[in-house]
KOLVO-342262 format. One record per residue (C-alpha): residue in three letters; residue number from 1; x, y, z. Coordinates in pm, whole numbers, always signed. Layout:
{r=ALA	k=NUM	xx=X	yy=Y	zz=Z}
...
END
This chain:
{r=MET	k=1	xx=-11937	yy=-10657	zz=+16594}
{r=SER	k=2	xx=-12270	yy=-10737	zz=+16412}
{r=ALA	k=3	xx=-12306	yy=-11036	zz=+16621}
{r=ASP	k=4	xx=-12281	yy=-10821	zz=+16952}
{r=LEU	k=5	xx=-12538	yy=-10572	zz=+16816}
{r=GLU	k=6	xx=-12756	yy=-10840	zz=+16704}
{r=GLN	k=7	xx=-12741	yy=-10996	zz=+17087}
{r=ARG	k=8	xx=-12793	yy=-10664	zz=+17240}
{r=LEU	k=9	xx=-13081	yy=-10613	zz=+16968}
{r=GLY	k=10	xx=-13265	yy=-10939	zz=+17061}
{r=ALA	k=11	xx=-13242	yy=-10902	zz=+17435}
{r=MET	k=12	xx=-13430	yy=-10582	zz=+17392}
{r=GLY	k=13	xx=-13695	yy=-10774	zz=+17204}
{r=VAL	k=14	xx=-13656	yy=-10579	zz=+16853}
{r=MET	k=15	xx=-13795	yy=-10797	zz=+16581}
{r=ASN	k=16	xx=-13563	yy=-10883	zz=+16274}
{r=ALA	k=17	xx=-13271	yy=-10803	zz=+16525}
{r=GLY	k=18	xx=-13027	yy=-10954	zz=+16280}
{r=ALA	k=19	xx=-13119	yy=-10751	zz=+15981}
{r=TYR	k=20	xx=-13110	yy=-10414	zz=+16195}
{r=ALA	k=21	xx=-12764	yy=-10524	zz=+16351}
{r=GLY	k=22	xx=-12640	yy=-10588	zz=+15984}
{r=LYS	k=23	xx=-12737	yy=-10231	zz=+15856}
{r=PHE	k=24	xx=-12573	yy=-10079	zz=+16136}
{r=ALA	k=25	xx=-12252	yy=-10299	zz=+16117}
{r=GLU	k=26	xx=-12230	yy=-10166	zz=+15726}
{r=ASP	k=27	xx=-12113	yy=-9866	zz=+15860}
{r=GLU	k=28	xx=-11877	yy=-9995	zz=+16117}
{r=TRP	k=29	xx=-12149	yy=-9866	zz=+16379}
{r=THR	k=30	xx=-12059	yy=-10069	zz=+16717}
{r=TRP	k=31	xx=-12271	yy=-10046	zz=+17041}
{r=GLU	k=32	xx=-12028	yy=-9827	zz=+17201}
{r=ALA	k=33	xx=-12041	yy=-9564	zz=+16924}
{r=LEU	k=34	xx=-12409	yy=-9570	zz=+16910}
{r=VAL	k=35	xx=-12420	yy=-9482	zz=+17285}
{r=GLU	k=36	xx=-12162	yy=-9215	zz=+17222}
{r=CYS	k=37	xx=-12419	yy=-9044	zz=+16961}
{r=GLY	k=38	xx=-12642	yy=-8738	zz=+17031}
{r=ASP	k=39	xx=-12987	yy=-8771	zz=+17009}
{r=GLU	k=40	xx=-13039	yy=-8610	zz=+16666}
{r=LYS	k=41	xx=-12760	yy=-8827	zz=+16496}
{r=LEU	k=42	xx=-12918	yy=-9160	zz=+16685}
{r=ASP	k=43	xx=-13250	yy=-9089	zz=+16546}
{r=ALA	k=44	xx=-13143	yy=-9032	zz=+16204}
{r=LEU	k=45	xx=-12950	yy=-9366	zz=+16214}
{r=VAL	k=46	xx=-13245	yy=-9553	zz=+16326}
{r=LYS	k=47	xx=-13470	yy=-9408	zz=+16072}
{r=ARG	k=48	xx=-13160	yy=-9501	zz=+15806}
{r=VAL	k=49	xx=-13200	yy=-9874	zz=+15894}
{r=GLY	k=50	xx=-13580	yy=-9847	zz=+15882}
{r=MET	k=51	xx=-13642	yy=-9967	zz=+16202}
{r=LYS	k=52	xx=-14015	yy=-9995	zz=+16312}
{r=GLU	k=53	xx=-14149	yy=-9733	zz=+16519}
{r=GLY	k=54	xx=-14209	yy=-9989	zz=+16822}
{r=SER	k=55	xx=-13869	yy=-10125	zz=+16826}
{r=ALA	k=56	xx=-13715	yy=-9791	zz=+16738}
{r=LEU	k=57	xx=-13879	yy=-9654	zz=+17051}
{r=THR	k=58	xx=-13749	yy=-9969	zz=+17262}
{r=PHE	k=59	xx=-13390	yy=-9934	zz=+17107}
{r=THR	k=60	xx=-13330	yy=-9557	zz=+17150}
{r=GLY	k=61	xx=-13475	yy=-9572	zz=+17508}
{r=LYS	k=62	xx=-13201	yy=-9846	zz=+17583}
{r=VAL	k=63	xx=-12924	yy=-9641	zz=+17425}
{r=ARG	k=64	xx=-13036	yy=-9355	zz=+17600}
{r=GLU	k=65	xx=-13018	yy=-9524	zz=+17911}
{r=ALA	k=66	xx=-12684	yy=-9674	zz=+17860}
{r=ARG	k=67	xx=-12540	yy=-9322	zz=+17776}
{r=GLU	k=68	xx=-12660	yy=-9185	zz=+18092}
{r=GLN	k=69	xx=-12517	yy=-9488	zz=+18288}
{r=ALA	k=70	xx=-12189	yy=-9427	zz=+18129}
{r=ARG	k=71	xx=-12210	yy=-9050	zz=+18227}
{r=LEU	k=72	xx=-12249	yy=-9126	zz=+18610}
{r=GLU	k=73	xx=-11995	yy=-9410	zz=+18606}
{r=PRO	k=74	xx=-11611	yy=-9311	zz=+18629}
{r=ALA	k=75	xx=-11418	yy=-9365	zz=+18311}
{r=ALA	k=76	xx=-11218	yy=-9658	zz=+18331}
{r=PRO	k=77	xx=-10850	yy=-9560	zz=+18315}
{r=SER	k=78	xx=-10677	yy=-9617	zz=+17967}
{r=ASN	k=79	xx=-10318	yy=-9725	zz=+17869}
{r=ASP	k=80	xx=-10388	yy=-9582	zz=+17511}
{r=ALA	k=81	xx=-10320	yy=-9181	zz=+17462}
{r=HIS	k=82	xx=-10416	yy=-9219	zz=+17098}
{r=GLN	k=83	xx=-10812	yy=-9300	zz=+17121}
{r=SER	k=84	xx=-10959	yy=-8978	zz=+17178}
{r=VAL	k=85	xx=-11147	yy=-9012	zz=+16830}
{r=ARG	k=86	xx=-11338	yy=-9321	zz=+16720}
{r=VAL	k=87	xx=-11303	yy=-9361	zz=+16350}
{r=HIS	k=88	xx=-11645	yy=-9476	zz=+16260}
{r=GLY	k=89	xx=-11921	yy=-9526	zz=+15973}
{r=ALA	k=90	xx=-11817	yy=-9431	zz=+15633}
{r=ALA	k=91	xx=-11504	yy=-9289	zz=+15726}
{r=ALA	k=92	xx=-11369	yy=-9613	zz=+15842}
{r=ARG	k=93	xx=-11408	yy=-9750	zz=+15498}
{r=GLU	k=94	xx=-11241	yy=-9455	zz=+15320}
{r=THR	k=95	xx=-10936	yy=-9501	zz=+15173}
{r=ASP	k=96	xx=-10867	yy=-9161	zz=+15013}
{r=GLY	k=97	xx=-10719	yy=-8907	zz=+15231}
{r=THR	k=98	xx=-10804	yy=-8599	zz=+15033}
{r=VAL	k=99	xx=-11188	yy=-8737	zz=+15049}
{r=CYS	k=100	xx=-11149	yy=-8767	zz=+15450}
{r=PHE	k=101	xx=-11006	yy=-8424	zz=+15441}
{r=ALA	k=102	xx=-11313	yy=-8268	zz=+15262}
{r=GLU	k=103	xx=-11548	yy=-8472	zz=+15442}
{r=GLY	k=104	xx=-11405	yy=-8414	zz=+15764}
{r=CYS	k=105	xx=-11384	yy=-8012	zz=+15695}
{r=ARG	k=106	xx=-11730	yy=-8023	zz=+15555}
{r=TRP	k=107	xx=-11865	yy=-8124	zz=+15905}
{r=LEU	k=108	xx=-11609	yy=-7947	zz=+16108}
{r=TYR	k=109	xx=-11712	yy=-7576	zz=+15949}
{r=GLY	k=110	xx=-12033	yy=-7644	zz=+15812}
{r=PHE	k=111	xx=-12029	yy=-7495	zz=+15477}
{r=GLY	k=112	xx=-12401	yy=-7471	zz=+15492}
{r=GLU	k=113	xx=-12456	yy=-7817	zz=+15542}
{r=GLY	k=114	xx=-12430	yy=-7870	zz=+15933}
{r=VAL	k=115	xx=-12187	yy=-7892	zz=+16215}
{r=ASP	k=116	xx=-12119	yy=-8257	zz=+16347}
{r=TYR	k=117	xx=-11760	yy=-8206	zz=+16542}
{r=PRO	k=118	xx=-11754	yy=-8627	zz=+16624}
{r=GLU	k=119	xx=-11798	yy=-8700	zz=+16239}
{r=ALA	k=120	xx=-11572	yy=-8433	zz=+16147}
{r=ALA	k=121	xx=-11315	yy=-8579	zz=+16397}
{r=SER	k=122	xx=-11380	yy=-8932	zz=+16274}
{r=TYR	k=123	xx=-11299	yy=-8822	zz=+15899}
{r=LEU	k=124	xx=-11019	yy=-8627	zz=+15973}
{r=LYS	k=125	xx=-10853	yy=-8905	zz=+16209}
{r=ARG	k=126	xx=-10903	yy=-9150	zz=+15899}
{r=GLY	k=127	xx=-10749	yy=-8897	zz=+15654}
{r=ALA	k=128	xx=-10438	yy=-8837	zz=+15924}
{r=GLN	k=129	xx=-10406	yy=-9236	zz=+15938}
{r=LEU	k=130	xx=-10379	yy=-9247	zz=+15556}
{r=GLY	k=131	xx=-10105	yy=-9003	zz=+15561}
{r=HIS	k=132	xx=-10284	yy=-8670	zz=+15480}
{r=ALA	k=133	xx=-10113	yy=-8404	zz=+15644}
{r=LEU	k=134	xx=-10399	yy=-8123	zz=+15620}
{r=SER	k=135	xx=-10635	yy=-8398	zz=+15773}
{r=ALA	k=136	xx=-10380	yy=-8456	zz=+16077}
{r=ALA	k=137	xx=-10345	yy=-8078	zz=+16133}
{r=HIS	k=138	xx=-10693	yy=-7981	zz=+16133}
{r=LEU	k=139	xx=-10756	yy=-8298	zz=+16365}
{r=ALA	k=140	xx=-10482	yy=-8173	zz=+16602}
{r=SER	k=141	xx=-10658	yy=-7827	zz=+16610}
{r=ILE	k=142	xx=-10969	yy=-7980	zz=+16729}
{r=LEU	k=143	xx=-10828	yy=-8223	zz=+16958}
{r=MET	k=144	xx=-10667	yy=-7953	zz=+17103}
{r=GLU	k=145	xx=-10983	yy=-7744	zz=+17156}
{r=GLY	k=146	xx=-11165	yy=-8102	zz=+17295}
{r=ARG	k=147	xx=-11414	yy=-8064	zz=+17000}
{r=GLY	k=148	xx=-11557	yy=-8412	zz=+16891}
{r=VAL	k=149	xx=-11320	yy=-8585	zz=+17123}
{r=ARG	k=150	xx=-11393	yy=-8837	zz=+17421}
{r=GLY	k=151	xx=-11240	yy=-8945	zz=+17751}
{r=ASN	k=152	xx=-10947	yy=-8754	zz=+17888}
{r=PRO	k=153	xx=-10880	yy=-8396	zz=+17757}
{r=LYS	k=154	xx=-10513	yy=-8452	zz=+17839}
{r=ALA	k=155	xx=-10487	yy=-8753	zz=+17652}
{r=ALA	k=156	xx=-10681	yy=-8570	zz=+17346}
{r=GLN	k=157	xx=-10417	yy=-8301	zz=+17404}
{r=LEU	k=158	xx=-10105	yy=-8555	zz=+17387}
{r=GLU	k=159	xx=-10276	yy=-8710	zz=+17099}
{r=ALA	k=160	xx=-10293	yy=-8347	zz=+16914}
{r=THR	k=161	xx=-9958	yy=-8296	zz=+16976}
{r=MET	k=162	xx=-9876	yy=-8620	zz=+16828}
{r=TRP	k=163	xx=-10060	yy=-8539	zz=+16494}
{r=ALA	k=164	xx=-9920	yy=-8207	zz=+16466}
{r=MET	k=165	xx=-9564	yy=-8324	zz=+16463}
{r=ARG	k=166	xx=-9640	yy=-8588	zz=+16226}
{r=SER	k=167	xx=-9803	yy=-8363	zz=+15972}
{r=CYS	k=168	xx=-9514	yy=-8110	zz=+15995}
{r=ASP	k=169	xx=-9232	yy=-8374	zz=+15995}
{r=ALA	k=170	xx=-9348	yy=-8691	zz=+15808}
{r=MET	k=171	xx=-9640	yy=-8568	zz=+15624}
{r=GLY	k=172	xx=-9487	yy=-8278	zz=+15430}
{r=LEU	k=173	xx=-9701	yy=-7999	zz=+15592}
{r=HIS	k=174	xx=-9435	yy=-7730	zz=+15553}
{r=ASP	k=175	xx=-9332	yy=-7827	zz=+15197}
{r=GLU	k=176	xx=-9688	yy=-7818	zz=+15100}
{r=ALA	k=177	xx=-9718	yy=-7443	zz=+15232}
{r=SER	k=178	xx=-9399	yy=-7318	zz=+15108}
{r=ARG	k=179	xx=-9532	yy=-7402	zz=+14766}
{r=GLY	k=180	xx=-9805	yy=-7173	zz=+14830}
{r=ASP	k=181	xx=-10122	yy=-7434	zz=+14890}
{r=ALA	k=182	xx=-10366	yy=-7217	zz=+15053}
{r=GLY	k=183	xx=-10539	yy=-7544	zz=+15239}
{r=ALA	k=184	xx=-10176	yy=-7618	zz=+15387}
{r=ARG	k=185	xx=-10063	yy=-7229	zz=+15481}
{r=LEU	k=186	xx=-10421	yy=-7246	zz=+15681}
{r=ALA	k=187	xx=-10335	yy=-7570	zz=+15875}
{r=LEU	k=188	xx=-9993	yy=-7443	zz=+15940}
{r=GLY	k=189	xx=-10167	yy=-7111	zz=+16075}
{r=LEU	k=190	xx=-10370	yy=-7323	zz=+16308}
{r=LEU	k=191	xx=-10061	yy=-7507	zz=+16446}
{r=LEU	k=192	xx=-9862	yy=-7178	zz=+16491}
{r=GLN	k=193	xx=-10159	yy=-7011	zz=+16623}
{r=ALA	k=194	xx=-10225	yy=-7266	zz=+16923}
{r=GLY	k=195	xx=-9860	yy=-7382	zz=+16950}
{r=ILE	k=196	xx=-9956	yy=-7734	zz=+16875}
{r=GLY	k=197	xx=-9630	yy=-7966	zz=+16801}
{r=CYS	k=198	xx=-9447	yy=-7640	zz=+16742}
{r=GLU	k=199	xx=-9355	yy=-7299	zz=+16928}
{r=MET	k=200	xx=-9642	yy=-7040	zz=+16899}
{r=ASN	k=201	xx=-9588	yy=-6764	zz=+16647}
{r=GLN	k=202	xx=-9901	yy=-6555	zz=+16611}
{r=ALA	k=203	xx=-9723	yy=-6312	zz=+16321}
{r=LEU	k=204	xx=-9629	yy=-6600	zz=+16116}
{r=ALA	k=205	xx=-9986	yy=-6756	zz=+16157}
{r=VAL	k=206	xx=-10128	yy=-6437	zz=+16067}
{r=ASN	k=207	xx=-9897	yy=-6424	zz=+15764}
{r=HIS	k=208	xx=-10061	yy=-6758	zz=+15657}
{r=PHE	k=209	xx=-10416	yy=-6682	zz=+15744}
{r=ARG	k=210	xx=-10378	yy=-6386	zz=+15521}
{r=ALA	k=211	xx=-10234	yy=-6569	zz=+15226}
{r=ALA	k=212	xx=-10472	yy=-6824	zz=+15237}
{r=ALA	k=213	xx=-10771	yy=-6577	zz=+15278}
{r=MET	k=214	xx=-10656	yy=-6399	zz=+14986}
{r=ALA	k=215	xx=-10644	yy=-6725	zz=+14793}
{r=GLY	k=216	xx=-11012	yy=-6757	zz=+14870}
{r=ASP	k=217	xx=-10995	yy=-7023	zz=+15137}
{r=ALA	k=218	xx=-11321	yy=-6904	zz=+15349}
{r=VAL	k=219	xx=-11219	yy=-7072	zz=+15703}
{r=ALA	k=220	xx=-10882	yy=-6864	zz=+15654}
{r=MET	k=221	xx=-11096	yy=-6567	zz=+15616}
{r=ASN	k=222	xx=-11276	yy=-6637	zz=+15946}
{r=CYS	k=223	xx=-10922	yy=-6714	zz=+16118}
{r=LEU	k=224	xx=-10789	yy=-6396	zz=+15961}
{r=ALA	k=225	xx=-11097	yy=-6177	zz=+16069}
{r=GLY	k=226	xx=-11048	yy=-6335	zz=+16456}
{r=ALA	k=227	xx=-10665	yy=-6233	zz=+16450}
{r=VAL	k=228	xx=-10756	yy=-5895	zz=+16331}
{r=GLU	k=229	xx=-11026	yy=-5839	zz=+16576}
{r=GLU	k=230	xx=-10776	yy=-5946	zz=+16869}
{r=GLY	k=231	xx=-10505	yy=-5687	zz=+16742}
{r=LEU	k=232	xx=-10265	yy=-5952	zz=+16607}
{r=ALA	k=233	xx=-10257	yy=-5809	zz=+16232}
{r=GLN	k=234	xx=-10197	yy=-5463	zz=+16178}
{r=VAL	k=235	xx=-10443	yy=-5298	zz=+15926}
{r=ASP	k=236	xx=-10631	yy=-4954	zz=+15867}
{r=GLU	k=237	xx=-10985	yy=-4990	zz=+16050}
{r=PRO	k=238	xx=-10960	yy=-5302	zz=+16210}
{r=GLU	k=239	xx=-11312	yy=-5309	zz=+16311}
{r=ALA	k=240	xx=-11447	yy=-5266	zz=+15955}
{r=THR	k=241	xx=-11171	yy=-5509	zz=+15809}
{r=ALA	k=242	xx=-11260	yy=-5775	zz=+16042}
{r=ALA	k=243	xx=-11648	yy=-5733	zz=+15999}
{r=ASP	k=244	xx=-11555	yy=-5753	zz=+15626}
{r=TRP	k=245	xx=-11389	yy=-6091	zz=+15635}
{r=TYR	k=246	xx=-11627	yy=-6224	zz=+15885}
{r=ARG	k=247	xx=-11907	yy=-6158	zz=+15630}
{r=LYS	k=248	xx=-11710	yy=-6323	zz=+15335}
{r=ALA	k=249	xx=-11649	yy=-6612	zz=+15544}
{r=ALA	k=250	xx=-12033	yy=-6622	zz=+15653}
{r=GLU	k=251	xx=-12150	yy=-6600	zz=+15291}
{r=ALA	k=252	xx=-11935	yy=-6895	zz=+15214}
{r=GLY	k=253	xx=-12111	yy=-7092	zz=+15475}
{r=VAL	k=254	xx=-11888	yy=-7125	zz=+15738}
{r=ALA	k=255	xx=-12082	yy=-7150	zz=+16042}
{r=GLN	k=256	xx=-11826	yy=-6976	zz=+16297}
{r=ALA	k=257	xx=-11804	yy=-6687	zz=+16062}
{r=GLN	k=258	xx=-12195	yy=-6655	zz=+16047}
{r=SER	k=259	xx=-12200	yy=-6637	zz=+16445}
{r=ASN	k=260	xx=-11939	yy=-6377	zz=+16449}
{r=TYR	k=261	xx=-12083	yy=-6188	zz=+16166}
{r=GLY	k=262	xx=-12406	yy=-6172	zz=+16377}
{r=LEU	k=263	xx=-12188	yy=-6047	zz=+16666}
{r=ALA	k=264	xx=-12041	yy=-5762	zz=+16459}
{r=LEU	k=265	xx=-12411	yy=-5655	zz=+16327}
{r=MET	k=266	xx=-12560	yy=-5673	zz=+16685}
{r=GLN	k=267	xx=-12284	yy=-5483	zz=+16831}
{r=GLY	k=268	xx=-12227	yy=-5221	zz=+16533}
{r=LYS	k=269	xx=-11894	yy=-5314	zz=+16526}
{r=GLY	k=270	xx=-11751	yy=-5236	zz=+16210}
{r=VAL	k=271	xx=-12070	yy=-5238	zz=+16032}
{r=PRO	k=272	xx=-12391	yy=-5044	zz=+16056}
{r=LYS	k=273	xx=-12590	yy=-5185	zz=+16401}
{r=ASP	k=274	xx=-12858	yy=-5438	zz=+16265}
{r=GLU	k=275	xx=-13017	yy=-5640	zz=+16518}
{r=LYS	k=276	xx=-13272	yy=-5825	zz=+16281}
{r=GLY	k=277	xx=-12989	yy=-5902	zz=+16050}
{r=ALA	k=278	xx=-12746	yy=-6018	zz=+16327}
{r=VAL	k=279	xx=-13047	yy=-6250	zz=+16450}
{r=ASP	k=280	xx=-13093	yy=-6380	zz=+16065}
{r=TRP	k=281	xx=-12728	yy=-6491	zz=+16105}
{r=PHE	k=282	xx=-12726	yy=-6627	zz=+16410}
{r=VAL	k=283	xx=-13012	yy=-6851	zz=+16316}
{r=ARG	k=284	xx=-12815	yy=-6961	zz=+16004}
{r=ALA	k=285	xx=-12516	yy=-7057	zz=+16238}
{r=ALA	k=286	xx=-12759	yy=-7239	zz=+16476}
{r=ASP	k=287	xx=-12912	yy=-7430	zz=+16228}
{r=GLN	k=288	xx=-12588	yy=-7581	zz=+16134}
{r=GLY	k=289	xx=-12561	yy=-7702	zz=+16482}
{r=ASP	k=290	xx=-12334	yy=-7441	zz=+16668}
{r=PRO	k=291	xx=-12443	yy=-7493	zz=+17014}
{r=ASP	k=292	xx=-12300	yy=-7170	zz=+17128}
{r=VAL	k=293	xx=-12533	yy=-6971	zz=+16909}
{r=GLN	k=294	xx=-12830	yy=-7232	zz=+16989}
{r=ASN	k=295	xx=-12769	yy=-7118	zz=+17367}
{r=TRP	k=296	xx=-12761	yy=-6769	zz=+17260}
{r=LEU	k=297	xx=-13100	yy=-6765	zz=+17085}
{r=GLY	k=298	xx=-13235	yy=-6951	zz=+17361}
{r=LEU	k=299	xx=-13155	yy=-6613	zz=+17588}
{r=CYS	k=300	xx=-13275	yy=-6383	zz=+17321}
{r=TYR	k=301	xx=-13626	yy=-6527	zz=+17295}
{r=GLN	k=302	xx=-13613	yy=-6583	zz=+17714}
{r=ASP	k=303	xx=-13527	yy=-6221	zz=+17747}
{r=GLY	k=304	xx=-13623	yy=-6054	zz=+17423}
{r=ARG	k=305	xx=-13256	yy=-5948	zz=+17390}
{r=CYS	k=306	xx=-13143	yy=-5826	zz=+17002}
{r=GLY	k=307	xx=-13489	yy=-5732	zz=+16941}
{r=VAL	k=308	xx=-13708	yy=-6034	zz=+16913}
{r=LEU	k=309	xx=-14032	yy=-6079	zz=+17109}
{r=ILE	k=310	xx=-14026	yy=-6288	zz=+17435}
{r=ASP	k=311	xx=-14132	yy=-6633	zz=+17380}
{r=ASP	k=312	xx=-14034	yy=-6891	zz=+17626}
{r=ALA	k=313	xx=-14123	yy=-7176	zz=+17391}
{r=GLU	k=314	xx=-13908	yy=-7076	zz=+17131}
{r=ALA	k=315	xx=-13628	yy=-7025	zz=+17378}
{r=ALA	k=316	xx=-13658	yy=-7381	zz=+17510}
{r=ARG	k=317	xx=-13661	yy=-7524	zz=+17173}
{r=TRP	k=318	xx=-13320	yy=-7373	zz=+17115}
{r=TYR	k=319	xx=-13186	yy=-7477	zz=+17477}
{r=MET	k=320	xx=-13287	yy=-7797	zz=+17385}
{r=ARG	k=321	xx=-13103	yy=-7830	zz=+17069}
{r=ALA	k=322	xx=-12777	yy=-7671	zz=+17229}
{r=ALA	k=323	xx=-12840	yy=-7927	zz=+17516}
{r=ASP	k=324	xx=-12844	yy=-8207	zz=+17277}
{r=SER	k=325	xx=-12508	yy=-8085	zz=+17162}
{r=GLY	k=326	xx=-12370	yy=-8095	zz=+17505}
{r=ASP	k=327	xx=-12354	yy=-7724	zz=+17596}
{r=ALA	k=328	xx=-12345	yy=-7685	zz=+17985}
{r=ASP	k=329	xx=-12501	yy=-7340	zz=+17993}
{r=ALA	k=330	xx=-12800	yy=-7483	zz=+17784}
{r=GLN	k=331	xx=-12847	yy=-7775	zz=+18004}
{r=ALA	k=332	xx=-12862	yy=-7555	zz=+18299}
{r=GLU	k=333	xx=-13121	yy=-7284	zz=+18142}
{r=LEU	k=334	xx=-13317	yy=-7604	zz=+18023}
{r=GLY	k=335	xx=-13309	yy=-7725	zz=+18379}
{r=ALA	k=336	xx=-13456	yy=-7386	zz=+18495}
{r=ALA	k=337	xx=-13713	yy=-7385	zz=+18225}
{r=TYR	k=338	xx=-13859	yy=-7724	zz=+18355}
{r=LYS	k=339	xx=-13833	yy=-7639	zz=+18699}
{r=GLU	k=340	xx=-14039	yy=-7315	zz=+18643}
{r=GLY	k=341	xx=-14248	yy=-7468	zz=+18384}
{r=ARG	k=342	xx=-14123	yy=-7202	zz=+18139}
{r=GLY	k=343	xx=-14176	yy=-7267	zz=+17775}
{r=VAL	k=344	xx=-14218	yy=-7660	zz=+17875}
{r=GLU	k=345	xx=-14430	yy=-7838	zz=+18084}
{r=ARG	k=346	xx=-14330	yy=-7813	zz=+18450}
{r=ASP	k=347	xx=-14120	yy=-8139	zz=+18551}
{r=ASP	k=348	xx=-13883	yy=-8162	zz=+18842}
{r=GLU	k=349	xx=-13731	yy=-8457	zz=+18771}
{r=LYS	k=350	xx=-13627	yy=-8372	zz=+18404}
{r=ALA	k=351	xx=-13524	yy=-8029	zz=+18563}
{r=LEU	k=352	xx=-13284	yy=-8215	zz=+18810}
{r=ASP	k=353	xx=-13131	yy=-8438	zz=+18544}
{r=TYR	k=354	xx=-13055	yy=-8138	zz=+18303}
{r=PHE	k=355	xx=-12905	yy=-7945	zz=+18630}
{r=MET	k=356	xx=-12707	yy=-8256	zz=+18730}
{r=THR	k=357	xx=-12549	yy=-8312	zz=+18364}
{r=ALA	k=358	xx=-12482	yy=-7948	zz=+18340}
{r=ALA	k=359	xx=-12273	yy=-7956	zz=+18673}
{r=ASP	k=360	xx=-12091	yy=-8227	zz=+18546}
{r=ALA	k=361	xx=-11976	yy=-8048	zz=+18275}
{r=GLY	k=362	xx=-11861	yy=-7748	zz=+18498}
{r=SER	k=363	xx=-12189	yy=-7515	zz=+18483}
{r=GLN	k=364	xx=-12172	yy=-7316	zz=+18808}
{r=ALA	k=365	xx=-12510	yy=-7215	zz=+18780}
{r=ALA	k=366	xx=-12626	yy=-7572	zz=+18779}
{r=LEU	k=367	xx=-12383	yy=-7644	zz=+19074}
{r=ASP	k=368	xx=-12528	yy=-7366	zz=+19277}
{r=GLU	k=369	xx=-12855	yy=-7503	zz=+19233}
{r=LEU	k=370	xx=-12756	yy=-7852	zz=+19335}
{r=ARG	k=371	xx=-12620	yy=-7699	zz=+19626}
{r=ASN	k=372	xx=-12924	yy=-7529	zz=+19703}
{r=ARG	k=373	xx=-13109	yy=-7823	zz=+19692}
{r=GLY	k=374	xx=-12879	yy=-7991	zz=+19928}
{r=LEU	k=375	xx=-12737	yy=-8231	zz=+19684}
{r=THR	k=376	xx=-12393	yy=-8115	zz=+19660}
{r=ALA	k=377	xx=-12148	yy=-7966	zz=+19926}
END
């Protein structure tokens, strides 16, 4: 693994290729894993290994070229349905399933430190491999949603079902939940809510979410609030109840709850309308890496929504962050910004790159733009 990286670095003309390759290999980083990294993660890794500026520019440029090439080329068929998540870095060396679960949840839900779905998936898969039931259940949930996965979505869903069934049958998730463990009840609720590896049962899922939330589990609070909002849990004053649970989870640092509570404040749903307060919560969630909220903030600054002043440069900055995280809508918006020179220097080549990337991810706006340019049927 280190030899392959050393050879690649040397071919790029990077000085001290062996030393840098060794540092990457210490955390189990292969060339393939580096290519799959987002730009922010890649830049952080380059800084961590201490790569000199000139070498760093060459290296990151080559990695990004390889990433773009991989995007343009059709994926090779795989006979392995269980490789939707690659275990890498420190996760690959961890031998304690409980530690893996804690780290996985930290990256999955944020808790004030930032969201990184591939990192979360890596830790949760390692925990699942070590026989940790809660890791396996949370892994199944994000695999089914397609977060932090690579390759064929159907393969990810098959793997989700496998881990869900293992967590319940071989790893004892039901037993832990029946003993009243809040984390196990949350995990079982996630599986029941989506019907992963078991028959869907929304009422039972809500019961598990409520028990875990009452025991202080912040993620369960967010899940319970969502269930209340969707009418799946019968309570007095549902809008106010949902908003209150979102607030508690948001204050605990759950990124998704921060955006949900911001939305409640923006709409005045269950709480007095407060657009400034809403933006504050949106920024908290966006700073943790939530691409949906980053894209929403871009729209706010682009159109002057939610009480903010129009600022094209700030809109482009948020679009860039969301686009780097793979958000197709943000990629399309950023393409339009480069096309029009709105908040960024006009650059039709960059605009086309973003439109093509967004179109590949399913953005209708990007597909329409390419069709108008005569680049697609």
